[in-house]
C-alpha positions in Angstrom: 17.8 34.0 -11.9 14.2 35.1 -12.1 11.9 32.6 -13.8 8.6 34.2 -14.7 6.0 31.7 -15.6 2.3 32.0 -16.4 0.9 29.6 -13.9 -2.7 29.7 -15.2 -2.4 27.1 -17.9 -0.6 24.8 -15.5 -3.3 25.3 -12.9 -6.3 24.8 -15.2 -4.6 21.9 -17.1 -3.6 20.1 -13.9 -7.1 20.5 -12.5 -8.6 19.3 -15.8 -6.3 16.2 -15.8 -7.4 15.3 -12.3 -11.1 15.8 -13.0 -10.8 13.7 -16.2 -9.4 10.9 -14.1 -12.2 11.3 -11.5 -14.8 11.3 -14.3 -13.2 8.1 -15.7 -13.5 6.4 -12.3 -17.1 7.5 -11.8 -17.9 5.8 -15.2 -16.2 2.6 -13.9 -18.2 2.9 -10.7 -21.5 3.4 -12.6 -20.7 0.2 -14.6 -19.5 -1.7 -11.5 -20.0 -0.2 -8.0 -17.6 -2.8 -6.6 -14.7 -2.1 -9.0 -12.5 -0.7 -6.2 -13.5 -3.3 -3.7 -11.4 -6.5 -3.9 -9.3 -8.9 -1.8 -6.7 -7.0 0.3 -8.9 -3.9 0.3 -11.6 -6.0 2.0 -9.5 -8.1 4.3 -6.9 -5.6 5.3 -6.8 -2.1 4.0 -10.3 -0.8 4.8 -10.6 -2.4 8.3 -7.2 -0.9 9.3 -8.2 2.5 8.0 -11.4 2.3 10.1 -9.2 1.6 13.1 -6.9 4.5 12.2 -9.9 6.8 12.0 -11.0 5.5 15.4 -7.5 6.1 16.8 -7.5 9.8 15.7 -11.0 10.3 17.1 -9.7 9.0 20.4 -6.7 11.3 20.3 -4.0 8.7 19.6 -1.5 8.3 16.7 -2.3 4.8 15.2 1.1 3.3 15.8 -0.4 0.1 17.4 -3.8 -1.5 17.2 -5.4 -3.3 20.1 -7.7 -5.2 17.8 -5.2 -7.6 16.3 -2.1 -9.3 17.6 -0.8 -10.5 14.2 -1.4 -7.0 12.7 -0.9 -5.1 15.9 2.0 -2.9 14.8 0.4 -0.7 12.1 3.6 1.4 11.8 5.8 -1.6 11.2 3.4 -3.0 8.6 4.4 0.1 6.5 1.7 -0.4 3.9 -0.9 1.6 5.8 0.8 5.0 5.6 0.8 5.5 9.4 3.3 8.4 9.1 1.8 9.9 5.9 0.0 13.2 6.6 -1.9 12.8 3.4 -3.1 9.3 3.9 -4.2 10.0 7.5 -6.0 13.2 6.5 -7.8 11.4 3.6 -8.8 8.6 6.0 -10.1 10.9 8.7 -12.0 13.0 6.1 -13.6 10.1 4.2 -14.6 8.4 7.4 -16.6 11.5 8.4 -19.2 10.6 5.7 -21.7 7.7 6.1 -20.4 5.7 3.2 -20.6 1.9 2.6 -17.4 -0.1 2.4 -17.1 -0.1 -1.4 -17.8 3.6 -1.4 -15.1 4.3 1.1 -12.6 2.3 -0.9 -13.6 4.1 -4.1 -13.3 7.6 -2.4 -9.8 6.7 -1.1 -8.5 5.4 -4.4 -10.1 8.2 -6.5 -8.6 10.9 -4.2 -5.1 9.5 -4.8 -5.7 9.0 -8.5 -6.7 12.7 -8.8 -3.4 13.7 -7.1 -1.4 11.3 -9.2 -2.8 12.8 -12.4 -2.0 16.3 -11.3 1.6 15.3 -10.5 2.1 13.6 -13.8 0.7 16.6 -15.6 3.1 19.0 -13.9 6.0 16.7 -14.6 5.1 16.7 -18.3 4.5 20.5 -18.4 7.9 21.2 -16.9 9.5 19.1 -19.7 7.9 21.5 -22.2 4.9 19.5 -23.4 1.7 21.2 -24.4 -1.3 21.1 -22.1 -2.9 18.4 -24.4 0.2 16.2 -24.3 0.6 16.7 -20.6 -3.0 15.5 -20.0 -2.1 12.5 -22.2 0.8 11.7 -19.9 -1.4 12.2 -16.8 -4.0 9.8 -18.1 -1.5 7.0 -18.7 0.2 7.5 -15.4 -3.0 7.3 -13.4 -5.2 4.9 -15.5 -2.7 2.4 -16.8 -3.5 -1.3 -16.4 -1.4 -2.0 -13.3 -2.6 1.0 -11.3 -6.3 0.2 -12.1 -6.1 -3.6 -11.8 -3.9 -3.7 -8.7 -3.0 -0.5 -7.0 -6.3 1.3 -6.9 -8.5 -1.8 -6.4 -6.4 -4.2 -4.3 -2.9 -3.1 -3.0 -3.7 0.4 -1.8 -0.2 0.9 -0.5 1.1 0.7 -4.0 -1.2 3.6 -5.1 -0.6 5.5 -1.9 3.1 5.6 -2.6 3.2 5.8 -6.4 0.8 8.8 -6.3 3.9 10.9 -5.3 6.5 9.5 -7.7 5.7 12.0 -10.5 5.7 14.7 -7.9 9.1 13.6 -6.6 10.4 13.4 -10.2 9.1 16.9 -10.9 10.6 18.3 -7.7 14.0 16.6 -8.4 14.2 18.0 -11.9 13.4 21.5 -10.5 16.2 21.0 -7.9 18.6 20.3 -10.8 17.6 23.4 -12.7 20.5 25.8 -12.1 18.3 28.8 -13.3 16.4 28.6 -10.1 17.3 30.0 -6.7 19.6 28.5 -4.1 16.5 27.3 -2.3 15.6 24.9 -5.1 16.7 22.0 -2.9 13.4 22.3 -1.1 11.4 21.1 -4.1 11.7 17.3 -3.8 11.7 17.1 0.0 8.0 17.0 0.8 7.2 14.7 -2.1 9.9 12.2 -1.2 8.5 12.2 2.3 5.0 11.5 1.0 6.2 8.8 -1.3 8.2 6.9 1.3 5.4 7.2 4.0 2.9 6.1 1.3 3.6 2.5 2.2 5.1 0.6 -0.7 8.8 -0.5 -0.6 8.8 -1.1 -4.4 8.0 2.6 -5.0 11.0 3.5 -2.8 13.1 1.4 -5.1 11.6 3.2 -8.1 12.6 6.5 -6.4 16.1 5.3 -5.8 16.5 4.2 -9.4 15.1 7.5 -10.6 17.5 9.5 -8.4 20.5 7.4 -9.6 19.4 8.0 -13.2 19.0 11.8 -12.7 22.4 12.0 -11.0 24.2 10.2 -13.8 22.3 12.2 -16.4 23.2 15.5 -14.8 26.8 14.6 -14.2 27.3 13.6 -17.8 25.5 16.6 -19.2 27.1 19.3 -16.9 30.3 17.6 -15.9 30.0 19.3 -12.6 29.6 17.3 -9.4 28.0 20.2 -7.6 25.1 20.3 -10.1 23.4 17.4 -8.3 23.9 18.6 -4.7 20.6 20.6 -4.4 18.6 17.5 -5.6 20.5 15.2 -3.3 20.0 17.5 -0.3 16.3 17.7 -1.0 15.9 14.0 -1.4 17.9 13.5 1.9 15.6 15.9 3.7 12.6 13.9 2.3 14.0 10.6 3.7 14.7 12.4 6.9 11.1 13.6 7.2 10.0 10.0 6.6 12.6 8.4 8.9 10.0 7.0 11.4 8.3 5.0 8.6 11.4 3.4 7.0 13.1 2.8 10.4 10.0 1.1 11.6 10.0 -1.2 8.6 13.7 -2.0 8.9 13.3 -2.8 12.6 10.1 -4.9 12.4 11.2 -6.9 9.4 14.2 -8.3 11.3 13.2 -11.8 12.6 9.8 -11.6 10.9 8.1 -14.3 9.0 8.7 -12.2 5.8 12.4 -13.1 6.0 11.5 -16.8 5.7 9.4 -16.5 2.5 9.8 -19.2 -0.1 12.3 -18.6 -2.9 9.5 -19.5 -5.3 7.9 -16.1 -4.6 10.8 -14.4 -6.5 9.7 -16.1 -9.7 6.0 -15.3 -9.4 4.3 -12.5 -11.4 7.1 -11.6 -13.7 6.2 -10.0 -17.0 6.7 -12.6 -19.6 8.4 -11.3 -22.8 5.6 -13.0 -24.8 3.1 -10.8 -23.1 4.4 -7.5 -24.5 1.8 -7.3 -27.4 -0.6 -6.7 -24.5 0.6 -3.1 -24.6 -1.4 -2.7 -27.7 -4.2 -5.3 -27.1 -4.6 -6.0 -23.3 -6.7 -9.1 -24.2 -3.5 -10.8 -25.4 -3.3 -14.0 -23.3 -0.2 -16.0 -22.5 1.0 -17.9 -19.5 2.0 -16.0 -16.4 3.4 -17.4 -13.1 0.7 -16.7 -10.5 0.8 -16.6 -6.6 0.8 -20.4 -6.5 3.9 -20.6 -8.8 1.7 -22.2 -11.4 1.9 -21.1 -15.1 -1.6 -20.1 -16.1 -3.1 -18.2 -19.1 -3.6 -14.6 -18.1 -4.8 -11.6 -20.1 -2.3 -8.7 -20.1 -4.6 -6.1 -18.4 -1.6 -4.9 -16.4 0.0 -3.8 -19.6 -2.9 -1.6 -20.7 -1.4 1.7 -21.8 -4.2 3.3 -23.8 -3.1 2.3 -27.3 -1.7 5.6 -28.3 1.5 5.6 -26.2 3.0 2.3 -27.5 1.9 2.9 -31.0 3.4 6.5 -31.1 6.6 5.2 -29.5 7.0 2.4 -32.0 6.2 4.6 -34.9 8.8 7.1 -33.8 11.4 4.4 -33.5 10.6 3.0 -36.9 10.2 6.2 -38.9 12.4 8.6 -37.1 14.6 6.3 -35.0 17.9 8.2 -34.9 16.3 11.6 -34.3 14.0 10.2 -31.5 16.8 8.1 -29.9 19.1 11.2 -29.9 16.3 13.2 -28.3 15.2 10.7 -25.6 18.3 8.6 -25.2 18.3 9.0 -21.4 14.6 8.2 -21.0 15.1 5.3 -23.4 17.8 3.8 -21.1 15.5 4.2 -18.1 12.6 2.6 -19.9 14.7 -0.4 -20.8 16.1 -0.8 -17.3 12.6 -0.7 -15.8 11.3 -3.2 -18.4 14.1 -5.6 -17.6 13.3 -5.3 -13.9 9.7 -6.2 -14.7 10.9 -9.4 -16.2 13.6 -10.6 -13.9 13.2 -12.5 -10.6 13.1 -10.5 -7.4 15.5 -10.9 -4.5 15.6 -10.6 -0.7 12.3 -9.4 0.8 10.9 -8.3 -2.5 8.6 -10.3 -4.7 6.5 -10.1 -7.8 8.5 -8.1 -10.4 5.5 -6.9 -12.3 5.1 -4.3 -9.5 7.6 -2.2 -11.5 5.0 -1.7 -14.2 3.5 1.7 -13.1 7.0 3.2 -13.4 7.3 1.6 -16.8 4.0 3.1 -17.9 5.0 6.6 -16.7 8.4 6.5 -18.5 6.7 5.1 -21.7 4.1 7.9 -21.6 6.9 10.5 -21.5 8.8 8.8 -24.4 5.6 8.6 -26.4 4.8 12.3 -25.8 8.3 13.1 -27.0 7.6 11.1 -30.2 4.3 12.9 -30.7 6.0 16.3 -30.2 8.9 15.4 -32.5 6.7 15.9 -35.6 3.3 17.4 -34.7 0.5 16.6 -37.1 2.2 13.6 -38.6 -0.3 10.8 -39.4 2.3 8.1 -38.8 1.4 7.5 -35.1 -2.3 7.1 -36.0 -1.5 4.8 -38.9 0.7 2.8 -36.6 -2.1 2.6 -34.1 -4.4 1.1 -36.8 -1.9 -1.3 -38.2 -0.5 -2.8 -35.0 -3.9 -4.0 -33.5 -4.7 -5.6 -36.8 -1.3 -7.4 -36.9 -1.5 -8.4 -33.2 -5.1 -9.6 -33.6 -4.1 -11.8 -36.6 -1.1 -13.1 -34.6 -3.4 -13.9 -31.6 -5.6 -16.1 -33.9 -2.6 -17.9 -35.3 -0.8 -18.5 -32.0 -4.1 -19.0 -30.0 -3.3 -16.1 -27.6 -6.6 -14.2 -28.3 -7.9 -15.1 -24.9 -11.5 -14.8 -23.6 -11.7 -11.0 -24.0 -10.4 -10.5 -27.5 -13.8 -9.6 -28.9 -15.2 -7.1 -28.9 -12.1 -5.4 -27.5 -10.0 -5.9 -30.6 -12.7 -4.4 -32.8 -13.2 -1.4 -30.5 -9.4 -0.7 -30.5 -9.2 -0.9 -34.3 -12.3 1.4 -34.5 -10.6 3.9 -32.2 -7.5 3.8 -34.2 -9.5 4.3 -37.4 -11.1 7.4 -35.9 -7.7 8.8 -35.1 -6.6 8.2 -38.6 -9.6 10.0 -39.9 -8.9 13.0 -37.7 -5.3 13.1 -39.0 -6.2 12.9 -42.7 -9.5 14.8 -42.9 -9.2 17.4 -40.1 -5.6 18.6 -40.7 -6.4 22.3 -40.2 -8.4 21.7 -37.0 -6.9 22.9 -33.7 -8.6 20.0 -31.9 -6.2 17.5 -33.5 -3.7 18.1 -30.7 -6.2 16.7 -28.2 -6.8 13.5 -30.2 -4.1 11.4 -28.5 -5.5 12.1 -25.0 -9.1 11.5 -26.2 -8.2 8.2 -27.9 -6.2 7.1 -24.8 -9.2 7.9 -22.5 -11.6 5.9 -24.7 -9.1 3.0 -25.1 -8.8 2.7 -21.3 -12.5 2.8 -20.9 -13.0 0.0 -23.5 -10.3 -2.1 -21.9 -11.8 -2.0 -18.5 -15.3 -2.6 -19.8 -14.1 -5.7 -21.7 -11.3 -7.1 -19.5 -11.9 -7.7 -15.7 -10.0 -5.3 -13.6 -9.6 -7.5 -10.5 -6.9 -9.8 -12.0 -8.6 -12.9 -10.8 -8.1 -12.1 -7.1 -11.0 -13.1 -4.8 -13.8 -10.8 -3.6 -15.8 -11.3 -0.4 -19.3 -10.5 0.5 -18.6 -8.4 3.6 -21.8 -6.5 4.7 -22.1 -3.4 6.9 -23.1 -5.7 9.7 -19.3 -6.2 10.3 -19.4 -2.7 12.0 -21.3 -4.3 14.8 -19.6 -6.6 17.4 -22.5 -9.0 17.7 -22.4 -12.0 18.2 -19.0 -11.5 19.9 -18.0 -9.7 23.0 -15.7 -6.6 22.7 -14.3 -7.3 26.2 -12.8 -10.7 25.3 -9.8 -11.7 23.3 -10.6 -14.2 20.5 -8.6 -16.7 18.6 -10.4 -17.6 15.3 -9.7 -20.9 13.6 -10.8 -21.1 10.0 -9.5 -22.6 6.7 -7.8 -20.6 3.9 -9.9 -17.5 3.4 -9.3 -17.0 -0.3 -10.6 -20.4 -1.3 -13.3 -20.9 1.4 -15.0 -17.5 1.8 -14.7 -15.8 -1.6 -18.0 -15.0 -3.4 -17.4 -17.8 -5.9 -17.8 -20.3 -3.0 -19.8 -18.3 -0.4 -22.1 -15.8 -2.2 -24.0 -15.0 1.0 -22.7 -12.4 3.5 -19.8 -13.8 5.5 -17.5 -12.7 8.4 -19.8 -11.8 11.2 -18.7 -14.7 13.3 -15.2 -15.6 12.0 -13.9 -12.1 11.3 -11.2 -13.2 8.8 -8.1 -11.2 8.1 -8.2 -7.9 10.0 -12.0 -7.4 9.7 -12.4 -7.5 13.5 -11.1 -3.9 13.5 -14.3 -2.6 12.0 -16.2 -3.4 15.2 -13.4 -2.9 17.6 -13.2 -6.6 18.5 -9.9 -8.0 19.9 -8.5 -10.9 17.9 -5.3 -12.8 17.7 -5.7 -13.1 14.0 -4.9 -10.3 11.5 -3.7 -9.7 7.9 0.0 -9.1 7.8 2.5 -9.5 4.9 5.4 -8.9 7.3 4.1 -10.9 10.4 6.5 -9.2 12.8 4.6 -10.2 15.9 5.9 -13.3 17.7 2.5 -14.8 17.7 2.6 -14.8 13.9 5.6 -17.1 13.9 4.5 -19.1 16.9 1.1 -19.9 15.4 2.4 -20.1 11.8 -0.2 -17.6 10.6 -0.6 -17.0 6.9 -0.5 -13.5 5.4 -4.3 -13.5 5.3 -4.7 -14.3 9.0 -5.3 -18.0 9.2 -3.3 -20.0 11.7 -1.8 -23.2 10.7 -4.4 -26.0 11.0 -2.1 -28.3 12.9 -1.2 -25.5 15.3 -4.9 -24.7 15.8 -5.7 -28.3 16.6 -2.8 -28.4 19.1 -3.7 -25.2 20.8 -7.4 -26.1 21.3 -6.6 -29.6 22.4 -3.6 -29.0 24.7 -3.2 -25.3 25.5 -6.8 -24.1 26.0 -7.1 -25.2 29.7 -6.0 -23.6 32.9 -2.4 -22.6 32.8 -2.2 -23.2 29.1 -0.6 -20.8 26.6 -4.0 -19.4 25.5 -4.8 -18.5 29.1 -1.4 -16.8 29.6 -2.1 -14.7 26.5 -5.5 -13.7 27.8 -7.5 -15.6 25.2 -11.0 -16.1 26.7 -12.9 -16.6 23.4 -12.5 -19.0 20.6 -14.2 -19.0 17.2 -14.1 -22.2 15.2 -15.3 -22.4 11.5 -17.9 -25.0 10.4 -15.3 -26.4 8.1 -13.0 -27.2 11.1 -14.2 -30.0 13.3 -12.6 -29.2 16.6 -13.6 -27.6 20.0 -11.5 -26.3 22.8 -10.6 -28.7 25.6 -11.3 -29.3 28.4 -15.0 -28.9 27.9 -15.5 -28.0 31.5 -13.6 -24.8 30.9 -15.6 -23.6 27.9 -19.2 -22.8 27.0 -20.6 -22.9 23.5 -22.4 -19.5 23.5 -23.2 -18.9 19.8 -23.6 -21.3 16.9 -24.1 -19.8 13.4 -23.9 -21.0 9.8 -20.2 -19.8 9.8 -19.1 -21.5 13.0 -19.2 -21.8 16.7 -18.2 -19.3 19.4 -16.8 -20.6 22.7 -16.1 -18.5 25.8 -14.5 -19.3 29.1 -16.9 -19.8 31.9 -15.1 -17.2 33.9 -15.4 -13.4 33.4 -13.3 -11.8 30.7 -9.6 -11.7 31.7 -8.0 -8.5 32.9 -5.6 -6.8 30.5 -3.0 -6.7 33.2 -2.6 -9.7 35.5 -0.3 -10.8 38.3 0.7 -14.5 38.1 2.3 -16.7 40.7 4.3 -18.7 38.2 5.0 -19.0 34.5 6.4 -22.0 32.5 9.1 -20.0 30.9 10.6 -19.5 34.4 9.8 -22.9 35.9 11.9 -22.7 39.1 10.6 -19.3 40.3 7.5 -18.3 42.3 6.1 -14.8 42.5 3.8 -13.0 44.9 0.5 -11.7 43.7 0.4 -7.9 43.3 -2.7 -5.8 43.7 -3.6 -4.1 40.4 -6.2 -1.3 40.2 -7.3 1.4 37.8 -6.1 -0.3 34.7 -6.0 2.0 31.6 -5.2 -0.2 28.6 -4.7 2.3 25.9 -3.6 1.9 22.3 0.1 2.8 22.7 0.5 2.5 26.5 -0.8 0.9 29.7 -1.2 2.4 33.1 -2.2 0.9 36.4 -1.9 1.3 40.1 0.5 -1.5 41.4 1.0 -2.6 45.0 3.5 -5.4 45.7 3.7 -6.8 49.3 6.9 -6.1 51.2 9.5 -8.9 52.0 7.6 -11.6 50.1 9.5 -11.5 46.8 8.8 -9.8 43.5 5.6 -9.9 41.5 5.3 -10.9 37.8 2.9 -9.0 35.6 1.6 -10.2 32.3 0.0 -7.9 29.7 -2.6 -9.1 27.2 -1.2 -7.5 24.1 1.4 -8.6 21.5 5.0 -8.0 22.3 7.2 -5.8 20.1 10.7 -4.6 20.9 10.6 -1.1 22.4 8.3 -1.2 25.4 9.5 0.9 28.4 8.2 0.5 31.9 8.4 2.8 35.0 6.8 3.4 38.3 7.4 6.9 39.3 11.1 7.6 38.6 12.0 3.9 38.8 12.7 2.3 35.5 11.9 -1.4 35.2 13.1 -3.9 32.6 10.2 -5.3 30.5 10.7 -8.6 28.7 8.5 -11.1 27.0 7.1 -14.6 27.2 8.5 -16.3 24.1 8.1 -13.0 22.3 4.3 -13.5 22.5 3.3 -10.9 25.1 5.1 -8.5 27.5 6.0 -9.5 31.1 7.3 -7.3 33.9 8.9 -8.3 37.2 8.2 -5.7 39.9 10.4 -5.7 43.0 8.9 -6.4 46.5 7.4 -3.4 48.3 6.9 -1.4 45.1 3.7 0.6 44.9 2.6 3.5 42.7 1.4 4.2 39.2 2.9 1.9 36.6 3.3 3.1 33.0 4.2 0.8 30.2 4.6 2.7 26.9 5.7 1.7 23.4 8.7 3.8 22.8 11.0 1.9 20.4 14.4 3.2 19.3 13.2 3.6 15.7 10.4 5.9 16.9 12.6 8.1 19.1 15.5 8.3 16.5 13.1 8.6 13.6 11.1 11.3 15.3 14.2 13.3 16.1 15.5 13.1 12.6 12.1 14.0 11.2 11.9 17.0 13.5 15.4 18.3 12.6 14.6 17.9 8.8 11.2 19.5 9.3 12.8 22.5 10.9 15.3 22.8 8.1 12.5 22.6 5.5 10.4 25.2 7.4 13.3 27.6 7.7 14.1 27.1 4.0 10.5 27.7 2.9 10.3 30.9 5.0 13.6 32.2 3.6 12.6 31.3 0.0 9.3 33.1 0.4 11.1 36.2 1.7 13.6 36.0 -1.1 10.8 35.7 -3.6 9.0 38.7 -2.2 12.1 40.9 -2.1 13.2 40.0 -5.6 9.7 40.2 -7.1 9.8 36.7 -8.8 6.6 35.1 -9.5 7.9 31.5 -9.0 8.8 29.5 -6.0 12.4 28.4 -5.4 
């Protein structure tokens, strides 16, 4: 069936929604230039993206990083969007401009918020909402409390993936529309791909829940099992296109430190039922369980929803309950399921249930828009928006839950609600009334983030642009940095001066292209992460650090085998590498001391006569020339003497399953030293060009699946365009 649609209102409305969100973010930046620059963005996200931009400039796909052992497998970390074309394109483009760190973070987040707003607008428009109500939905989807306080300012992977959830929902509903052509299965494919590769497992769960909900809804409404096939085919194609990303995660998480996380993490950061009044007044303060499993007072900034949506939804349930429930019964079920997931403990590798909140805000916005559409022009939602803050404000005083940010926020919210009421009663004939919910929502969000801190109590560090320079360290050496807990020691609250030039905490060494053992990694898939008991933020266990420097820093020690020829020790840690005859103190700063071996920097590929993991064997020394230690592979000319036994080569890079080695047409078996670094035994008399490349099964299979699905999508798009041209339709499939 032909579906003729005037696309102009959708285009202008979508662009307006995106630009409104950009304007909102620029206002936040004007008020606080560091609003998007917090915690993980500083320690992890931005340094890794700098390395990804460097990789592309060198002509390499950033699957691995040579600048961190703990965070050496960027693809396996998942959160960096290694296989997302959009994330990589945004990173490459933004890094072309001479921006400071906070400006790069802001540009990256704002670009995604812009796209998120457009997707939410299109989703709302396809559900029959007016342009004004669609912009209202877009504002809530992209500016809600969790997105601004966590996704856009700290956990970028959450924003990178959630950006595409409204788009995937929009595409899935189009695939279910039987009025469209047989090519409608193509709609969700690309958006599912972008969502999965965006880098946040929680959003993949949201997508799976959404798909299950759409399937059940469609089957009940149509009673035809074939009605859901186009959508399921499109979703399957999307997962196929993203196969390298999720296969990498599934492979690297096996045996990782993430599997050993404490069960206490499942109970942290759940949404307390007592916090729900925060949907109206985000200053509402009750106890939440934080990262340390301690119950502490916390303002409900994550629940900020712009006042209008919860007020309109509650008003609709109270005054037109039966009619509204009958109209949105399916959305109401989804809303309740997501809310329960926000409150219940997590399981398995997942943690922090409040990460479901962006999905909750999106569904709530749609339900509220339905309530506002149910009886346009009714003053009931505005009256509800005025009464509810007053009641909650009084309750906050009675139950001592007002918190530190109640005033002036409470008065501002009440004032905005009063303005809305005035518009409803005194401007009944004005056409501008339809825009009032979006305008009040915009202003309520602005007041919330001006009165309530957006960083959720997470630390911020004073990292200067000097971190782009390698000094005082040597890019040719491999460093182990020993420092105390970053969050407590080096945050601005305790160290307001610039920090990091010596210690390079987290993954910050990537900015200057320095090679470090340390790195930020939630998964900690590398063997060194488990062996050295590193934390997520990159610190090694203090006892392990003391042992390594006292007993494994000399000749033949584990650090020498790994190729560590530099050690950085924080001022707060009173140790030095032993024996002293092996190390020189080359730099001493306010942050710490830098030690280097007295020998020249180690070669990246070395031939060793013995190794303690094979104590009864001796090996001949091979001649190694023309070493090319690239990001995803190593090549070198190897010459092993004849009739004197085999040679054993060690590679100064972290070991991950999937390395393949060959000399000419001869394949060689590459193994590892205690899963720390690759080792390779080369038979006697072998000579030629050695190639050791990272080609794991997940990359080969995932790449093959993605290629097949990409071909199917490409053929489908071409066929759909030809069909559209021949039939004269103005719409896509």
